[in-house]
Each structure stands twice: as structure tokens, then as C-alpha cells.
Backbone as a ProteinNet text record, in pm:
[ID]
protein_1_A
[PRIMARY]
XXXXXXXXXXXXXXXXXXXXXXXXXXXXXXXXXXXXXXXXXXXXXXXXXXXXXXXXXXXXXXXXXXXXXXXXXXXXXXXXXXXXXXXXXXXXXXXXXXXXXXXXXXXXXXXXXXXXXXXXXXXXXXXXXXXXXXXXXXXXXXXXXXXXXXXXXXXXXXXXXXXXXXXXXXXXXXXXXXXXXXXXXXXXXXXXXXXXXXXXXXXXXXXXXXXXXXXXXXXXXXXXXXXXXX
[TERTIARY]
24067.3	24159.7	24290.4	24347.2	24466.6	24585.7	24676.6	24792.9	24916.7	24990.4	25132.7	25219.8	25311.3	25390.1	25538.4	25607.2	25750.8	25828.6	25885.9	25969.6	26091.9	26189.6	26313.5	26270.5	26336.6	26298.7	26303	26396.8	26417	26311.5	26230.5	26130.1	25985.4	25895.7	25755.5	25678.6	25744	25681.8	25552.1	25539.9	25423.8	25318.1	25343.5	25250.3	25114.9	25105.4	24981.7	24883.3	24941.1	24850.1	24812	24898.6	24856.3	24744.3	24769.3	24672.9	24531.7	24541.1	24411.8	24339.7	24405.4	24329.5	24254.3	24297.2	24231.4	24146.6	24122.3	24026.5	24092.4	24217.4	24285.9	24373.8	24412.4	24519.3	24630	24749.2	24871.1	24976.4	25069.4	25177.5	25297.4	25420.9	25542.8	25582.3	25642.2	25714.3	25854.2	25952.9	26092.4	26163.3	26165.6	26247.9	26393.8	26421.2	26564.5	26594.5	26724.5	26773	26893.2	26935.3	27039.5	27173.3	27281.3	27422.2	27477.9	27489.9	27542.5	27689.8	27740.1	27882.9	27925.8	27957.9	27979.6	28099.6	28210.7	28318.1	28286.3	28197.6	28161.7	28066.5	27976.6	27896.8	27979.8	28077.6	28162.4	28242.5	28296.3	28373.1	28286.3	28162.3	28068.8	28039.2	28012.3	27984.9	28095.2	28217.6	28340.6	28352.2	28331.6	28342.9	28240	28119.3	28018.8	28051.7	28095.5	28130.2	28253	28331.5	28444.2	28399.8	28277.1	28223.5	28250.6	28270.4	28312.3	28199.7	28075.2	27961.1	27866.4	27800.4	27707.3	27567.4	27540.6	27400.8	27415.1	27319.1	27294.9	27160.6	27149.8	27021	26994.2	26899.7	26855.9	26738	26765.7	26666.2	26586.2	26613.4	26534	26575	26491	26493.4	26614.4	26654	26764.4	26900.5	26945.2	27068.9	27048.4	26925.7	26907.9	26915.8	26870.2	26883	27023.6	27106.7	27246.9	27332.7	27310.5	27399.1	27351	27221.5	27166.5	27248.1	27262.8	27332.4	27480.1	27538.1	27681	27723.5	27618.4	27642.6	27632	27730.9	27726.8	27733.7	27782.5	27790.2	27696	27577.5	27485.6	27488.4	27509.8	27478.1	27334.8	27297.9	27161.1	27118.8	26993.3	26958.8	26814	26813	26682.9	26648.5	26526	26475.3	26364.7	26364.2	26271.4	26125.4	26097.4	25960.6	25937.7	25813.1	25790.7	25841.6	25845.6	25895.3	26048.3	26117	26255.9	26290.6	26207	26212	26191.9	26089.5	26068.2	26181	26243.7	26364.2	26467.8	26483.7	26599.4	26564.5	26438.8	26402.3	26454.9	26471.6	26523.7	26667.9	26737.7	26878.2	26890.1	26805.1	26815.4	26676.9	26637.9	26505.2	26476.1	26591.6	26578.6	26577.1	26548.6	26546.1	26429	26462.7	26359.9	26301.5	26181.1	26120.8	26098.5	26140.4	26114.6	25962.3	25910	25763.9	25712.7	25798.2	25752.4	25830.6	25799.2	25860.2	25953.6	26011.2	26095.7	26228.4	26337.5	26466.6	26503.3	26440.2	26464.4	26415.4	26337.3	26288	26380.3	26487.7	26574.6	26637.4	26687.8	26756.5	26660.6	26542.1	26445.6	26408.2	26398.7	26370.2	26475.3	26604.1	26714.5	26727.6	26692.1	26700.8	26843.5	26870.1	27007.3	27097.8	27055.9	27128.6	27238.7	27202.3	27289.1	27427.5	27429.9	27555.1	27674.5	27777.6	27901.1	27891.1	27779.5	27767	27797.2	27867.5	27898.5	27777	27729.5	27603.4	27642.4	27620.8	27651.6	27514.3	27520.7	27402.2	27432.4	27404.1	27421.6	27312.1	27338	27235.6	27270.1	27188.1	27214.4	27312	27369.8	27462.8	27392.3	27311.3	27227.2	27259.9	27302.6	27334.8	27220.2	27245.1	27133.7	27203	27259.7	27329	27250.7	27116.5	27033.7	27039.9	27036.8	27039.9	27165.9	27277.6	27417	27427	27373.5	27391.9	27317.3	27197.9	27121	27173.1	27238	27306.9	27427.5	27504.2	27620.1	27577.4	27469.7	27426.5	27380.4	27334.2	27292.3	27409.9	27525.2	27650.3	27684.3	27611.5	27646.5	27749.2	27802.4	27906.7	27861.5	27798.9	27746.4	27852.5	27837.1	27926.4	27838.2	27830.4	27742.6	27815.1	27764.7	27827.8	27741.7	27780.2	27697.7	27727.8	27643.7	27673.3	27600.6	27521.1	27462.9	27430.3	27427.2	27383.8	27257.8	27180.6	27052.1	27070.4	27049.5	27082.9	26946.1	26922.4	26804.9	26796.4	26687	26670.1	26655.8	26604.9	26584.6	26468.6	26397.4	26278.4	26149.1	26066.7	25939.1	25854.5	25789.4	25704.4	25575.5	25549.8	25429.5	25296.1	25227.1	25122.6	24980	24984.9	24856.2	24739	24762.8	24639.6	24622.9	24715.9	24714.2	24614.8	24542.3	24456.3	24520.3	24622.7	24695.9	24844.6	24928.9	25074.2	25125.4	25180.7	25233.5	25384.5	25443.4	25581.5	25621.8	25725	25756.5	25882.2	25934.8	26059.7	26076.9	26141.3	26175.9	26264.1	26364.1	26459.8	26387.9	26288.3	26216.8	26133.7	26081.3	26013.2	26106.5	26227	26318.3	26372.3	26385.3	26453.6	26349.8	26215.5	26116.3	26105.4	26083	26044.1	25898.1	25812.7	25670.7	25599.5	25473.8	25385	25259.5	25237.3	25114.4	24988.4	24880.7	24749.4	24653	24553.2	24451.5	24379.2	24362.2	24289.8	24380.7	24503	24593.1	24610.8	24569.3	24592.6	24735.5	24791.4	24935.8	24928.7	25002.3	25008.3	25155.6	25182.9	25309.9	25309.7	25412.9	25418.3	25432.4	25493.3	25511.9	25549.7	25576.2	25593.4	25716.5	25834.8	25951.5	25921	25864.5	25834.4	25736.4	25640.2	25538.9	25612.3	25705.9	25773.6	25849.3	25906.4	25989.4	25890.8	25764.4	25669.6	25617	25582.8	25531.7	25633.1	25758.4	25870.2	25868.1	25836.7	25838.9	25706.3	25606.9	25476.5	25381.8	25406.1	25308.7	25272	25179.6	25133.8	25043.2	25073.6	24991	24857.8	24760.8	24631.9	24621	24711.1	24718.3	24857.3	24876.7	25010.2	25001.9	25085.9	25072.7	25164.6	25176.9	25256.7	25397.4	25442.1	25574.6	25566.4	25443.7	25427.9	25331.1	25328.6	25229.7	25087.4	25082.5	24949.1	24896.3	24977.3	24928.6	24877.3	24949.2	24903.8	24766.3	24753.8	24625.7	24521.2	24541.6	24439.7	24403.1	24501.5	24480.1	24398.1	24438.2	24372	24221.2	24184.8	24051.5	23971.5	24038.1	23976.6	23939.9	24038.9	24019.7	23902	23891.7	23776.3	23645	23642.7	23521.3	23471.7	23565.8	23523.9	23478.4	23470.3	23418.3	23531.8	23651.1	23757.4	23736	23790.9	23775	23853	23787.4	23852.8	23795	23730.1	23669.3	23768.1
-18266.6	-18152.7	-18190.7	-18106.3	-18134	-18058.6	-18140.3	-18098	-18095.3	-17993.3	-17996.6	-18012	-18112.8	-18150.3	-18139.6	-18058.2	-18045.7	-18167.6	-18229.5	-18346.8	-18346.3	-18411.7	-18434.8	-18529.2	-18521.6	-18611.8	-18762.1	-18790	-18929.7	-18982.6	-18889	-18928.8	-18896.9	-18942.9	-18915.8	-19004.6	-19119.8	-19218.7	-19285.4	-19281.6	-19338.5	-19230.4	-19105.9	-19001.7	-19011.2	-19050.5	-19055.3	-19155.3	-19263	-19369.3	-19320	-19254.7	-19197.4	-19090.4	-18993.7	-18893.3	-18956.4	-19057.3	-19116	-19174.9	-19227.6	-19285.3	-19181	-19055.8	-18945.1	-18862.9	-18910.1	-18843.3	-18728.7	-18735	-18618.8	-18677.1	-18586.8	-18623.3	-18528.2	-18574.6	-18484.1	-18511.3	-18416	-18436.8	-18363.1	-18399.4	-18352.4	-18227.7	-18136.5	-18018.2	-18010.5	-17979.8	-17991.5	-17866	-17795.9	-17675.9	-17712.3	-17834.1	-17872.9	-17998.1	-18015.9	-18138.4	-18185.1	-18312.9	-18362.2	-18380.8	-18366.5	-18395.4	-18497	-18619.3	-18725.8	-18710.6	-18717	-18710.6	-18853.9	-18921.8	-19065.6	-19109	-19018.7	-19051.8	-19057.9	-18965.3	-18963.4	-19085.5	-19120	-19235.3	-19358.5	-19378	-19493.7	-19498.2	-19379.5	-19370	-19396.9	-19346.2	-19376	-19533.7	-19586.3	-19731.5	-19812.2	-19781.9	-19850.3	-19839.1	-19721.8	-19698.1	-19782.7	-19788.1	-19860.1	-20008.4	-20061.3	-20201	-20240.4	-20144.3	-20172.8	-20167	-20150.2	-20158.7	-20027.7	-19915.2	-19790.8	-19717.1	-19766.9	-19692.6	-19790.4	-19736.3	-19815.9	-19802.4	-19702.3	-19669.3	-19576.1	-19606.3	-19511.9	-19455.7	-19317.5	-19254.5	-19208	-19266.7	-19223.9	-19126.9	-19002.7	-18900	-18868.2	-18952.4	-18939.6	-19072.9	-19089.2	-19212.2	-19220.6	-19098.5	-19098.5	-19156.6	-19120.3	-19185.9	-19333.1	-19376.5	-19515.6	-19587	-19524.8	-19584.3	-19591.9	-19485.5	-19481.5	-19574.4	-19597.8	-19672.6	-19812.1	-19841.3	-19976.6	-20087.5	-20079.5	-20186.3	-20202.3	-20099.9	-20099.5	-20150.6	-20155	-20192.6	-20350.9	-20407.2	-20548.4	-20583.3	-20486	-20507.7	-20400	-20443	-20347.1	-20323.6	-20194.4	-20159.2	-20149.1	-20080.8	-20047.1	-19938.5	-19952.7	-19867.2	-19807	-19667.8	-19600	-19521.5	-19538.2	-19459.9	-19357.5	-19242.6	-19134.6	-19158.8	-19246	-19260.3	-19397.6	-19434.1	-19568.2	-19574.7	-19466.2	-19471	-19502.6	-19434	-19460.4	-19597.4	-19644.4	-19782.7	-19881.3	-19856.5	-19957.6	-19965.8	-19852.8	-19850.9	-19946.2	-19942.7	-20003.5	-20154.9	-20183.1	-20322.6	-20430.1	-20387	-20474.2	-20526.7	-20441.9	-20481.4	-20511.7	-20459.3	-20470.4	-20485.4	-20608.5	-20628.5	-20581.9	-20552.5	-20514.1	-20354.7	-20285.8	-20135	-20096.4	-20004.1	-19948.2	-19814.2	-19785.2	-19658.7	-19560.9	-19441.4	-19340.4	-19316.6	-19304.4	-19290	-19163.5	-19055.2	-18927.2	-18901.6	-18786.5	-18754.1	-18643.1	-18617.7	-18513.5	-18569.5	-18530.4	-18576.7	-18536.3	-18430.3	-18388.1	-18495	-18589.1	-18693.3	-18809.6	-18808.9	-18922.7	-18961.2	-18862.5	-18886.5	-18941.7	-18886.4	-18938.4	-19077.3	-19104.9	-19248.4	-19344.8	-19309.6	-19403.7	-19398	-19290.7	-19292.8	-19299.4	-19366.4	-19372.9	-19452	-19536.5	-19622.8	-19549.4	-19417.2	-19334.9	-19296.9	-19302	-19253.1	-19332.6	-19263	-19318	-19387.1	-19381	-19443.2	-19351.3	-19403.9	-19323.8	-19345.6	-19228.8	-19222.1	-19168.2	-19244.3	-19202.4	-19140.8	-19015.6	-18955.8	-18915.2	-18999.8	-18960.5	-18877.1	-18765.1	-18669.1	-18573.9	-18481.9	-18385.1	-18280.9	-18204.2	-18100.2	-17977.3	-18000.3	-17906.7	-17919.8	-17816	-17830.7	-17858.4	-17939	-17957.5	-17952	-17839.2	-17826.4	-17860	-17840.3	-17873.1	-18023.1	-18111.1	-18251	-18296.1	-18242	-18273.2	-18238.9	-18117.7	-18075.7	-18161	-18202.7	-18279.1	-18413.5	-18466.8	-18606.8	-18589.5	-18479.7	-18455.9	-18446.8	-18366.5	-18337.6	-18464.5	-18564.4	-18690	-18789.5	-18743.4	-18834.6	-18906.6	-18885.6	-18961.4	-18885.3	-18953.9	-18900.4	-18898.4	-18785.3	-18776.9	-18760.5	-18823.7	-18794.9	-18783.1	-18656.4	-18624.7	-18637.7	-18712.1	-18726.9	-18668.9	-18563.2	-18505.3	-18565.8	-18655.2	-18749.4	-18695.4	-18587.9	-18534.3	-18387.7	-18314.2	-18174.1	-18152.5	-18054.1	-18013.3	-17875.5	-17869.2	-17754.9	-17699.9	-17571	-17509.5	-17536.4	-17579.2	-17597.2	-17451.7	-17354.8	-17222.3	-17214.2	-17331.7	-17333.3	-17300.6	-17218.3	-17188.1	-17321.3	-17328.8	-17447.4	-17443.8	-17556.3	-17562.4	-17576.3	-17461.6	-17457.2	-17429.6	-17425.5	-17378.6	-17464.6	-17593.9	-17677.2	-17710.1	-17664.2	-17698.6	-17614.3	-17676.9	-17609.9	-17585.4	-17659.4	-17659.6	-17686.5	-17625.4	-17643.2	-17686.2	-17810.2	-17867.5	-17860.4	-17782.6	-17776.8	-17885.1	-17966.8	-18090.3	-18062.1	-17955.6	-17916.8	-17762.9	-17721.3	-17574.5	-17542.1	-17633.9	-17610.4	-17596.3	-17684.2	-17678.6	-17543.3	-17494.5	-17369.7	-17253.6	-17250.9	-17143.8	-17141.1	-17256.5	-17265.1	-17245.2	-17252.4	-17258.5	-17124.7	-17133	-17018	-17039.3	-16950.3	-16972	-16846	-16842.2	-16729.7	-16766.5	-16700.8	-16724	-16672.5	-16735.8	-16697.1	-16695.7	-16610.6	-16603.8	-16737.3	-16818.4	-16941.6	-17060	-17040.1	-17154.4	-17178.2	-17299.1	-17327	-17368.9	-17314	-17345.2	-17437.2	-17549.2	-17653	-17676.4	-17708.6	-17739.5	-17881.1	-17961.2	-18104.5	-18117.5	-18014.6	-18014.9	-17876.5	-17876.9	-17744.2	-17667.4	-17744.8	-17673.1	-17606	-17677.6	-17609.9	-17496.5	-17513.4	-17402.1	-17276.2	-17295.9	-17178.3	-17105.8	-17177.3	-17107.1	-17037.6	-17088.9	-17012.2	-16895.5	-16911.5	-16793	-16677.8	-16724	-16619.9	-16531	-16587.3	-16513.7	-16455.9	-16473.3	-16415.6	-16503.3	-16632.7	-16722.6	-16830.8	-16802.1	-16892.4	-16998.7	-17129	-17232.3	-17247.7	-17290.3	-17309.7	-17447.9	-17540.9	-17677.8	-17708.2	-17769.5	-17811	-17953.6	-18035.9	-18182.1	-18222.4	-18351.6	-18404.1	-18442.9	-18405.2	-18437.5	-18551.8	-18599.2	-18704.4	-18649.6	-18712.6	-18680.8	-18723.9	-18849	-18903.4	-18810.4	-18767.1	-18684	-18547	-18499.3	-18361.7	-18389.2	-18491.2	-18515	-18527.6	-18596.8	-18610.5	-18469.1	-18385.9	-18249.9	-18167.6	-18187.8	-18115.8	-18155.2	-18279.2	-18334.1	-18275.1	-18259.2	-18198.3	-18061.4	-17989.3	-17846.5	-17837.8	-17920.3	-17923.8	-17943.5	-18042.1	-18073.8	-17966	-17882.5	-17768.6	-17642.4	-17658	-17554.5	-17471.4	-17522.2	-17466.2	-17455.3	-17361.1	-17354.7	-17459.6	-17568	-17685.1	-17730.8	-17634.8	-17671.9	-17659.2
-8636.8	-8646	-8706.6	-8788.7	-8862.7	-8782.8	-8735.8	-8651.8	-8736	-8733.8	-8784.4	-8650	-8649.7	-8545.6	-8570.5	-8489.4	-8522.3	-8490.8	-8587.2	-8571	-8654.3	-8605.7	-8692.9	-8801.8	-8919.6	-9026.1	-8986.8	-8888.3	-8846.4	-8752	-8707.5	-8598.4	-8654.4	-8568.2	-8595.9	-8686	-8714.8	-8805.8	-8737.5	-8616.7	-8545.4	-8507.4	-8544.2	-8499	-8549.2	-8686.8	-8751.4	-8682.4	-8647.1	-8582.3	-8441.1	-8373.9	-8240.5	-8248.6	-8351.2	-8365.1	-8405.1	-8487.1	-8539.3	-8418.1	-8322.9	-8203.6	-8125.6	-8146.1	-8069.5	-8161.3	-8281.5	-8377.6	-8443.7	-8465.6	-8541.8	-8650.8	-8737.4	-8841	-8815.1	-8868.1	-8846.9	-8958.3	-8963.3	-9052.8	-8989.1	-9028	-8962.8	-9032	-8954.8	-9005.2	-8932.3	-8998.1	-8946.7	-8935.2	-8824.6	-8810.8	-8782.7	-8754.6	-8730.1	-8806.9	-8837.6	-8881.2	-8816.1	-8832.3	-8746.8	-8833	-8758.8	-8811.7	-8711	-8752.2	-8664.6	-8644.6	-8532.9	-8496.3	-8481.7	-8587	-8580.7	-8492.1	-8498.3	-8418.5	-8264.7	-8223.6	-8087.1	-8057	-8148.2	-8125.2	-8113.8	-8189.8	-8182.2	-8054.2	-8012.3	-7890.4	-7771.2	-7772.6	-7662.8	-7654.7	-7768.5	-7761.5	-7715.3	-7752.7	-7710.5	-7554.4	-7504.8	-7355.8	-7283.6	-7332.2	-7269.9	-7280.4	-7392.9	-7402.6	-7318.9	-7277	-7185.2	-7042.9	-7021	-6881.7	-6800.4	-6865.7	-6796.6	-6728.5	-6757.9	-6701.9	-6630.1	-6523.8	-6448.9	-6502.7	-6578	-6625.7	-6756.5	-6839.9	-6957.3	-6943.8	-6965.5	-6959.8	-7103.6	-7171.1	-7303.9	-7295.2	-7321.4	-7306.3	-7436.5	-7541.9	-7667	-7742.7	-7847.7	-7920.9	-8017.8	-8072.1	-8166.7	-8117	-7993.3	-7947.4	-7923	-7895.2	-7886.3	-8019	-8121.2	-8251.4	-8297.8	-8262.5	-8304.4	-8227.9	-8098.6	-8013.8	-8001.4	-8001.1	-7976.6	-8049.2	-8184.9	-8251.5	-8222.2	-8155.4	-8132.9	-7989.3	-7898.7	-7760.6	-7740.5	-7685.6	-7657.8	-7509.2	-7434.8	-7279.3	-7218.6	-7170.6	-7132.5	-6974.6	-6925.8	-6789.8	-6767.1	-6659.2	-6635.1	-6742	-6793.2	-6907.2	-6861.2	-6873.6	-6849.2	-6972.1	-7011.7	-7124.5	-7071.1	-7137.4	-7087.9	-7121.9	-7219.4	-7243.7	-7319.6	-7344	-7417	-7553.6	-7628.9	-7768.8	-7757.6	-7676	-7664.6	-7607.3	-7520.1	-7465.2	-7569.4	-7650.5	-7758.6	-7851.2	-7885.9	-7970.5	-7906.1	-7780.7	-7714.3	-7696.7	-7681.2	-7652.8	-7762.5	-7882.1	-7980.3	-7940	-7875.1	-7828.4	-7683.3	-7597.7	-7452.3	-7395.5	-7362.5	-7316.2	-7172.3	-7098.7	-6957.6	-6950	-7051.4	-7045	-6952.5	-6864.6	-6764.6	-6833.9	-6806.6	-6858.9	-6744.5	-6756.8	-6658.5	-6650.5	-6533.5	-6526.9	-6585.9	-6583.7	-6636.5	-6770.1	-6838.5	-6960.3	-6942.9	-6816.7	-6784.9	-6725	-6786.3	-6747.5	-6595.9	-6545.9	-6411.7	-6306.4	-6352	-6261.1	-6265.7	-6344.6	-6349.4	-6214.7	-6145.2	-6014.1	-5908.3	-5898.9	-5803.9	-5840.2	-5958.1	-6000.9	-5953.7	-5957.8	-5926.6	-5773.3	-5704.5	-5560.5	-5515.3	-5398.5	-5342.4	-5426.7	-5520.4	-5608.7	-5678.5	-5711.3	-5799.7	-5737	-5615.1	-5538.6	-5589	-5636.3	-5675.8	-5817.3	-5881.5	-6015.7	-6126	-6229.2	-6354.2	-6443.8	-6483.7	-6567.1	-6714.8	-6815.1	-6948.5	-7004.9	-7056.5	-7109.7	-7257.2	-7359	-7493.9	-7538.2	-7604.6	-7635.4	-7747.6	-7782.1	-7875.5	-7826.3	-7913.6	-7875.2	-7823.8	-7711.5	-7648.3	-7494.8	-7432.8	-7287.4	-7197.2	-7095.2	-6996.2	-6859.3	-6815.4	-6689.9	-6571.4	-6577.2	-6464.1	-6430.4	-6536.2	-6509.3	-6453.5	-6510.4	-6469.9	-6320.6	-6287.4	-6154.5	-6046.4	-6072.6	-5983.1	-5966.1	-6077.1	-6068.7	-5972.9	-5981.4	-5901.7	-5754.8	-5737.7	-5601.9	-5537	-5610.1	-5561.7	-5540.1	-5577.1	-5559.9	-5680.8	-5787.8	-5920.3	-6001	-6104.3	-6181	-6328.2	-6371.9	-6507.2	-6621.4	-6732	-6839.7	-6960.7	-7007.9	-7116.8	-7253.9	-7347.3	-7473.8	-7585	-7640.4	-7748.3	-7883.1	-7917.1	-8036.1	-8160.2	-8158.7	-8272.6	-8251.9	-8362.5	-8360.4	-8417.2	-8359.6	-8414.4	-8475.9	-8609.8	-8683.9	-8741	-8740.2	-8799.3	-8948.3	-9002.2	-9141.9	-9216.7	-9142.5	-9204.4	-9293.1	-9313.2	-9410.5	-9327	-9394.7	-9327.5	-9306.9	-9201.6	-9174.3	-9264.5	-9317.7	-9406	-9314.6	-9305	-9212.7	-9276.1	-9413.6	-9484.1	-9447.7	-9437	-9408.3	-9255.7	-9174.8	-9029.2	-8957.2	-8867.7	-8780	-8633	-8609.2	-8483	-8511.8	-8433	-8447.9	-8311.9	-8306.5	-8185.9	-8185.7	-8092.1	-8076	-7975.6	-8017.9	-7936.6	-7852.7	-7868.9	-7782.7	-7782.6	-7678.3	-7673.3	-7791.3	-7822	-7929.6	-8059.5	-8086.2	-8214.2	-8228.5	-8116.8	-8116.5	-8149.3	-8077.4	-8098.5	-8243.1	-8304.4	-8434.5	-8546	-8514.1	-8620.8	-8695.7	-8821.4	-8902.7	-8941.9	-8891.4	-8915	-8894.6	-8944.1	-8933.9	-8864.5	-8745.6	-8669.6	-8744.1	-8709.5	-8765.6	-8642.3	-8650.8	-8540.5	-8526.1	-8628.9	-8629.4	-8594.4	-8576.1	-8557.1	-8406.2	-8354.2	-8211.8	-8191.7	-8087.4	-8052.7	-7934.8	-7954.6	-7854.4	-7806.4	-7686.8	-7630.4	-7577.3	-7606.1	-7566.2	-7416.6	-7349.1	-7202	-7153.2	-7018.3	-6949.9	-6997.6	-7032.1	-7072.5	-7205.8	-7292.7	-7425.7	-7418.5	-7326.7	-7301.5	-7255.1	-7161.1	-7099.8	-7205.6	-7298.9	-7402.9	-7495	-7514.2	-7605.6	-7533	-7402.1	-7326.8	-7320.5	-7313.1	-7306.7	-7425.4	-7544.9	-7671.7	-7708.2	-7623.6	-7648.1	-7727.3	-7717.6	-7790.9	-7695.6	-7591.2	-7496.9	-7564.2	-7529.9	-7596.1	-7524	-7599.2	-7536.1	-7478.4	-7512.9	-7461.9	-7427	-7310.2	-7266.5	-7225.6	-7297.2	-7261.8	-7142.9	-7133.1	-7019.7	-7053.7	-7177.5	-7232.1	-7339.5	-7359.5	-7467.5	-7574.6	-7685.2	-7787.3	-7738.8	-7681.5	-7640.1	-7530.6	-7434.5	-7325.6	-7381.8	-7480.1	-7545.7	-7612.9	-7678	-7748.8	-7653.9	-7548.5	-7442.7	-7382.6	-7362	-7315.3	-7426.3	-7553	-7666	-7666	-7656	-7658.4	-7533	-7420.8	-7301.7	-7328.2	-7389.9	-7431	-7516.3	-7627.5	-7722.2	-7646	-7551.8	-7493.3	-7398.9	-7349.7	-7261.8	-7347.1	-7479.7	-7564.6	-7639.7	-7633.5	-7703.7	-7859.7	-7929.9	-8072.6	-8142.2	-8183.1	-8237.9	-8374.4	-8430.1	-8569.5	-8679.1
[MASK]
++++++++++++++++++++++++++++++++++++++++++++++++++++++++++++++++++++++++++++++++++++++++++++++++++++++++++++++++++++++++++++++++++++++++++++++++++++++++++++++++++++++++++++++++++++++++++++++++++++++++++++++++++++++++++++++++++++++

């Protein structure tokens, strides 16, 4: 099956190899592009190097790529998935990987350790009040640094050859300019993305676990149960 996968231009370079392992081919489509806020990146790195934080939570690979080369004094570091962890390993071999692909599980992973700790969260200019709230409720002190913006490209997605369209975030779904087809399978990388799609009347036939690999596993299960995968 040929999948179109929503990715930022800076990401998705390993998608083809992952898809191939599961018997599919894929190509990226970009409903969003990034604007890096370098002054905030540098301020964030300086604060970390001064030892002002007990932990950094990287919820995506891009902040890891931006900050990794600039950090010299590392606190505890948590990555949301293996791709983000691999990005960080070049600079910090003690990076921990969150067992799930959902930031809401960050606090339960840290447990009682989080109480009184200052947590740096470098991320896109997209609010995540739920995460901040649960960190505070657990006694932590979250500091969110929005070090890049996600801006809609406004360009229609190239879907002519695609048999399936995988949305990798709720933001990419909301920003996408695209035309649905009866023969186009709609996939969501996880529950949050799926909820955004359902809300707008585009329920996905496959919902992953928050990762590309988990989504492909779910897709192959769907196909094996007789889903339309030709």
C-alpha cells in the first residue's frame, strides 16, 4: 500500500525504511512548516547549562535537534519515543525513553520524584495545558519554552498516488488542505489525532499507538481482517 504521511520537512527521513519493513511504501506530505525561534532556543540552552532545571522533557525530536548541540550540563532527560531518544543519544547517552507515546504519561513515569522539581519542556508554539496541569498537581514546576512555531503551508496535499493518508498529529490534520476520496483510507497515529478527525467527521479506519510502527502494525491487522487494502 502507498501511504502519504503528514510530516514536517525536517522529519520523516526514516519513514520509508519503517514502512518497507511492514510491506508498504510511503512519502511525506507537509501541511505545516516550522519557524525556529532561535532567541528562545539559545535562552533555553543557557538556562539549562546554568543548572536551573532538574529535568528536560522532549516531547518531539525537533527540539532535541535544536537544543542537543547547545547543552553542556545535562539534568535528567526524558524523551517521548525512540526517535527522539535516538536524536538525543548523540549528546546525552543517559536519555530515558517514556514507555508510551503520550505526554500525559510523563508524570506517572516519574512518580514521586517529580515533587519540587523544575521541569523544562521545549516544544512548538502549541499549548498543552493538560500536561502543565498534571505536573503541577504532582508537585512539579513546569516551564514551557515555545522554541518554534508550526505554520500552515496552505498547499494542497499531494494525494493522487496515495492509497492511505496517515495524519501524525491533531495539528497536522487541522492545518491540512486536502480532498477526501471514497477509496482513500484514513489513518491516525494515535487517539488524540483520531479524536480531532472524528470531531470533523473524518473517522480513521486505523488508529495507532502514537508511533508510526504501531500504526503500521494496526494497519496490517486491519488488512488481515479483510479491510480494503488493495
